[in-house]
N, C-alpha and C positions, 0 to 999 in steps of 0.2 A: 193268703195275699202275697204276692210277691214282694220283697223287699223296694224293689224299684217304683213298681205300682203306688207302694204306701209312704214313699216320698213323695211320687207327684202330687197325692191327694195331700199330703201335709203341705205342699208347697203352694198347692190350689186354694186351704184353706187359710193359708198365713198372706197370700194374696189377697184374699177376701178379704180379711177381719183388717189389712192396711187401709184396706180401699174405705173402709165403713170407719169414720174417724172415731164415732161412738164406741165402735166395738174395743177398738185398738185402745182407745183410752184406759176403758173399763179393763180390758187385758193387763196395761201397765200398773194402773192402782191396785189390781190384785195381785199381780206380782211383787209388786212394793210391800204392801201386807204381807205376803208369804215369806220373804225374804228377811221383814223384821223379825219373826220367829225363829229364825236360827241363831242358835247361842253364841253367844261371843262376838261373832261379825255379822250380824242380822242388820243394825241401825247403819253400818257404812255398807253393807252388799245393797240395801235398799235405796241407796242414792242413784243406782247403775238405771231403773226404769225411770225415777225423777226426772237425771238427766237427759234420757232419749226423751222423755216427754217434754222439758223443755226447748228442746233443740228442735222438735216437733213443731213446738207452735210458736217460736222465733220463726221459722224457714215461711209457714204458712201465714206469718202477719198478725196473727194473732195476740202473741205476745210481744210486745213492742220494746220492753227492757234490753238492750245489748248485754249479754253476759260476760262482760269484762275479764271479772275475775275468774271464770272457766278456761277463756282464751289464754290470758295469763299463765295460768295455770298448765294448760297444755304446752305451751311454749316453754316454758319454763321448764317443764318434767322431760319435753323433748332434749334439749340444751342440756340440761342436767346428765339425762343418758347419755348423750353423745360425748361429755366430757368426762362423766366416771365410768365408761366401760369397763374398765379393768378394777375398780373399787368393788366393795364388796355390799352386801346388802343393805346392811346397815349403814354405811356412808351414805347408800344409795338415799335410802330411807329418811334420813335424818335431812338431806337438802330438798326431799320434794314435803315434807310435812308441811312447811310453812305454806303451797297450794292449796293444801286441804281447805283453810279457813277462808280464800277466796270462794273456793266452790261450793263451800256450806254456803256462806253469804249469799251469791247466788241460789243455790236450790232452795235457800228460806225465802228468798225475794218471791220466787215463783209457786214453790206451795200456799204460801199467803196469797197470790194474783191466783191460783187454781181453786184454792177454796171461796173466794170471793166471789169466784164464778157460780159456785155450786149454791151460794147462799142467795144470789139474785137472780 
């Protein structure tokens, strides 16, 4: 199979999965569990599919709570990146770490909401 054809099939499968909300959520939750298994960085990496799910459910109107902490963290991170363009990685990391608390809080609230929907 040619590389271009393989890519088209993959894109087609991805499009189908995104259109089927249940499959997309299952995919993101499986990705979350797989990422958690990565030594040392798994818990942090597992935030990525949860963040995608939060945004998806917020945009569709299912999740009503505005993720203000995430919006603040993104804004602050962009501002920090702009101000510290020539700073070293450690300086940037120390400037961005406080944002992670806001992200964690929003993700924790979303996970509680998500889990309560599975029970009910």
